[in-house]
N, C-alpha and C positions, 0 to 999 in steps of 0.2 A: 641506732635505729636506721632502717633503710626502707625506701618505698620503691617498688617495681611497678611501672605503669603498663598494665596489660590490657588496656582497653580505654575507650573514650579519649584517645589521643588523635588529633587531627580529624576527629569525627565526633558525632553526638551519640553514638551507640556503643554498646559493649562495655559499660563501666565496670572496671575491675582494678583494684589497687591492692597489691600484696605488701603488707607491712611486716617486716622482719624485725623482731625485738629480741636480740640475743638468739636463743634457741627456739623461740616461739614465733609462730606465723599466723597472722590474722588477715583475712581477706575482707576488704571494705567494698561492698557491692559485688554482684555476680550477674552481670547483664548479658543479654543476647546482642550479637552484632546484627544490624539490620541495614537495609539499603542496597548499596552496590554489591555485586556478586562476590568481589574479592573480599569484602568484609563478611558477608554471610558464610563464606567457606571457612572462615576462622572458627565458626561454631562447630564444625565437623572435625577439626583438628584437635588432638589432645592439648590441654592447656599447658603452658610452659612452666608447670610446677606439678608436683604429685598431690592430688586432692587428699590423699591419706595423711599427708604431712601437716595439713592445716589444723590449728587448734580451734578456730571458730570463724564464722562469717558474720559481719555486721552489715545490715541493710540500711541505706538512707531512706529509701521509699520503694513503693511497690511496682512502679512502671517496669515493663519487661526489659527495657534497655538497662535496668539496674538489678532486676531480680530473675529474669527469664532463663538464665543458664543454670539456676540452682538444681532443677531436677536431674540434669545431666551430671552436675558436679557430684551429687549424691550417688548417682548410678555408677560413676567412675571411682567411688571409694571414699568420699568424704563422709565421716561419721560424727562430726562434732556438732555443737549447737549453732543455730542461726538466730542472732539477736535482732529484734526489730521492735518498733513501737506497736502498741495494741492495734491501732487502725491499719498500719502497714501489714501486720500479721493477718488481719481479717481480709484485707484486699487481696493479699497473696493467696488466700484460700479460695478466692474467686478467680483471679487472673491466671494462676499457674495451671490448675487443672484444665481451664478453658484453652490455654496455649497448647497443652498436650493433646487435647481433643481435636483442636483445629489442625494440628500437624498430622494426626492420624487421618482425619477427613481428607486433607489435601493429598496425602500419599495414596489413600484409597481411590480418590477421584482420578488422580493421575494414572493409576494402574487400570482403572476401568476404561479410561478413554485413550490410554496409550500415548500420552504426549510427554512423558518423562524420559530423560536421557538414561535413567537408571532403571534396571529391570531386576527385581521389582523396586519401585520407589519406596523408601522407608521414612518414617518420621524421625526427627532428631531425638525426640523422646515422646513418651505416651502419657495419657491421662493418669494411668496407674503410677508412673514414675513421679509425676507431680504430687500425687497424694502421699507417696512415700516420703518425699522430702519435707512435706509439711509437718510430719511427726517430729522434726528436729527444731522447729521454731520455738523460741522463748520470747514472750512479750516483756518489754521493759518500759516503765513510765518515762516521760520526758524528765530530764534533769537528775534522774537517779543514777548513781555510779554503779557500773557493772564491771565484772572482771572476766573478759573473754579468754584470758590465759594467765597463768601465774606471772605476777610482776607487771601485768598490763591492766590499766583501767580505762574506762570509756564512759561517755555520757551523751545522750541525745539532747538536741536543742531545736526548737521549732524553726522550720525553714519556709513555712507557707507552701505554695506550689500545689499541694495535694493533701488530702487527709493522711495524717501520720507522717508526712514528709519531715525529714530532720537533717540538720547538720550533725556531725559527730566528731567529738574530740577524743583522741587517744593519748594516754600518757604512759611512758616507760622510762625508768632510770633517770628521772628528772627532765625528760624531753617531751614536749607536747606537740601534736600535729592535729590541725582541724581540717576536716573535709566538709566543704560547704554543702554537698549534695546539690540538688536542683533548687535554686532559690526562687521564691515566688515574688510577686509584685507588691509594692508598698500600698497600692490602692486597688488591689484586686477586688472585683465585686463579689466574689464568692469566698475566698480564703483570707484569713488574717495575714498581716504583714509578717515577714520573717523576723525572728529575734536578732539582735545585733550579734556579731561574731564573738565567740568565747575567746578569752585570753589564750594565746598559743605562741609557740616558737616558730612553727612552720604552718603554712596555709595552702591547701589545695582548693582552687576556686573554679567553678564552672564558667563557661563563656558562650553558651548557646547563642545569645544575641550580643556578643561582645563588640560587634561592629555596627550595631543598629540601635536606633531610638524608636520605640513603638509610636505608631501614629496616635494622634489625640482625637481622632474621629470617634463618634459614638457607635459602639458595636451594635447596640439595639437598633439604631437608625439604619446601619448597613444591612443588618439582618432583615429588617422590615422591607427595604427596597428589593432585596433578593426574593423574598416571599411574594411580593406584588408582581415582579417581573414574570416569575414562573406561573403565577395564577392567571395573569392576563393572557398568557399563551395557552392556557388550559393544560399545563404540564405539572410535573412533580418537582419539588425541591428535595434533592437528595444531599444529605450532609454526612460525609464520612467523618466519624468522630471517635476519639478515644473513649473507651467505656467509662473511664474514671476521671472525673474532673471536668473535662470539656463537655461531655454529654449533659451533665447536670447544669452547667452554666448556660448552655443553649436552651435547656428546658426552662430555666428561670427567666431568660430573656423573652422566650415565646409566651410564657405565662403573663409576663408584664405587658406585652403587646396585646394579648387577648383582653386583659383586664381594662386596658385603655381603649379598646375597640379600634386599634390602629391597623389591624389586619383583618381580612375576611375570615369567616368561620370555616376554617380548613381543618380536616382531621390531621392529628399529629401522631406519629407512630415511633415508639422506641423499639427498634428492631435489633436487640442485643440482650440475650439473657444475662450476660455478664454485667452490662450497664444497669439492667433492672435490679440485680442483686446489689450492685455498688451503690445505687441511689438510696437503698434502705439504710446504708451506713451513715448517710448524712443526717439521719434522725438520731442514730445511736451516738454519733460523735459530734453532737451539735456544738460543743464547746470549742471545737477547732476551726469553725468557720463563722462568717459574719451574719448569716441569715437568722431572722427571727423564726419562731415556730410557725407563724402564719405563712411566711415566705417559703419555708421548707415544705409545708403542706401543698402550697400552690405549685411549686416545682415538681413535686412527686405526682400530682394529679393531672398535669397538663397533657400527658401523652398516653395513648393506648398501648398497652404492653404486648409485644409480639414475642412469644416464647418459643414456638415450635417452628421447624423448618417449613412445614406446610403453610403455616400462617404467613411466613415470610414470602414464600412463592406467590401467595395470593396477591400481595402488594404489587408484584410485577404485572399481574393480569388485570388489576383494577383500572377502570376508566375514570375514576373520580380523582381530581387533583389532591395531592397530599404533601405533607412535610414528613420526610422519613429520615430519622437519625439512625445510622447503622455503623458498627465498627468494621474495620479498623480506621483510625484517623488518617493514615497515610495510604489507605487502599491497598495494603500489602496482603491482606487475607480477610477472612470472616465473611459475613453476609453481604457487606457492601460491594464486594467484588461481583457477586451474582447480579446485584442491582445495576451495577455499572454496565455489565454486559447487555442488559436490556435497555437502559435509559440513555447511555452515551450516544448511540446512533440517531437519537430522535431530537431534533432542534427545539421541540416544545419544552424540554426539561432543562433544569439548572442543576449543576453539580457544584456545591458550595463547600470549599475547604475552610476549616476554622482553626487550623493550627500549623505549626512548623512542619515542613515537608522535607525530610532528609533526602540528600542526593541518592539517586538510584532507586527510589520508590515510584510506584505508579502515580502517587499524589504529586511528586515533584515533576514528573513528565507532563501531567495534565495541566498543572499550574503554569508550566513553561510554554504551553501552547501546542502540545502534541496533537496531531490530527488522527492518530490511531495508537492504540495501546494493545499489548499482548495480555490476554486473559485465557487461562487454561489451554495454552498452546495455540490459540487462535488470535488473529489480528482483528481488533474491533475498531471500527471507525468512530471518531469523536465529532459529533455534530451538535451536541447539546452545549448550552452555555456553560463555561467553566469560570468560576469566580472564587475569590478568596477574601475572607474577612481580614482586615488589616490590623486589628487591634484586639485579638482574642487570646493572646499568648498568656500562659501561666508562668512563663519564665521572666525574670527580671531583665530589663534591657541594659545597654551599656552604662547609661547614667545611673540606673538603680544599682548595678553591680559596684560601681565606684562609690556611690553613697553608702552602700553596705560595708565596703572595705574601710571607709573613713571612720566607721564606728568602732573599729578594733581598739581594744584597750591600750595596746602598744604596737609598735611596728614589728611585724614578724621578721625573722632572720631571712626567710626566703618565701616567695609566693610562687606556686606552680599552677599554671593556667591549663585547664583540661576541658573536656566535654564541649568542643566547638569545632566547626569546620575551620580549616587553616586560616582563612582570612579573619574570621571572628576571634580566634584565639590570639592571633598576632596583633590585631587591633587593640584588644583589651590589654595585652602585654605592654604595648606602646603607651597606652593611657596611664597604666599603673606606674610605669617608669617616669613618664613626663609629669604627671600631676601629683603623684605621691612620693616619687623618688625612692621607691622600694626596690629591693633586689628581687627580680622576677624572671622566670624562665617558662618556656613552653616545651614540656617533655614530648618525646616521640615514643612510638610503640616499643615496648620492652626496655625503655630507659630505666636505669636504676640510680636513684639519688640518695646519697648518704645524708643523714640528719644528725650532724655532730652536736 
């Protein structure tokens, strides 16, 4: 057995692990590269394998850095099954067509306004491409053994982090390898804690926060203060948010603040059709999260739903202070970019980030204190307050990652640290080596590691 690391190495995007089992090839995750331009350009290059040679793809969860390349993989010739949990499958039915639609919209906008370096600007893939790849999805329950290729077995295990998120163990010829996927937090207010690692010979573990410990401050208190500051200035609170997971947690916290009369009576808008659809799944997959039926209803009812582009534009013209939740969470695309163009130059407003900001994204620039940002080929001044919630992550921190590893039934032969910026991955490697005395490495892009 052999693993080729074709993404999420020295970065948190583009998760792709090619597992070769004799003559069989299985791809674990198939994500988009995001952030820095040199990473995004990898999306346009042919993958370092022939998609037609793959037997199957297995998804750990639905976020685009793990699933967003699938439409292009199918477009380039992959014809096999895509295995995922039921919730991951349903989320991909929302996320992938939306990703294709947004790319078409961005290309059309660039062509209309002439700011692209390419003539004409083209989408990486289309909404139709995304719908086409969804036909190859096959849902599999947690803990049920599946066979993605002859002689290969696999099973999903709860990872927390997101609806449907899973770790996945694969077995071939008496050798087992466990991919952690993105691990959730042990005391996350929305999702249940990840299950302990499955028994395995080799382990691939994420390291998004491998060099950090999450703050112990109350996210509800931080959010309340941001709401009050914007309201006192007569401005809007704009929250760039991922449509799945983070948007729902923010709505839950706002509903709790409203119920406690801890914030003024301010209209709340969920400006993301994708987030609206994803929120409905928290009712359908209630067994995967911590919320009661009453809490779920309160979360779903707290925001006015903004479905159309015209309704979204009206928010920019409104003079009534509001709380606006809009995708994307790193301000790389979607409706939040148009809001930023209007709100960023006005010091009355607050832009509040609620999640990890990958290097090279607008979100990372703003959090770092940028005084201007590029939007649609224009330079936009930043005079609004920019803040970030310190404890909203859906990823396990360094201590939680070590605690999860300690639950392993036995010491793996080798641990491979991925899905982290260089400092985070190396810090986790050092802790695994020092505290657990395990054999551990940090693979680089296109490294191939034999699993004897």
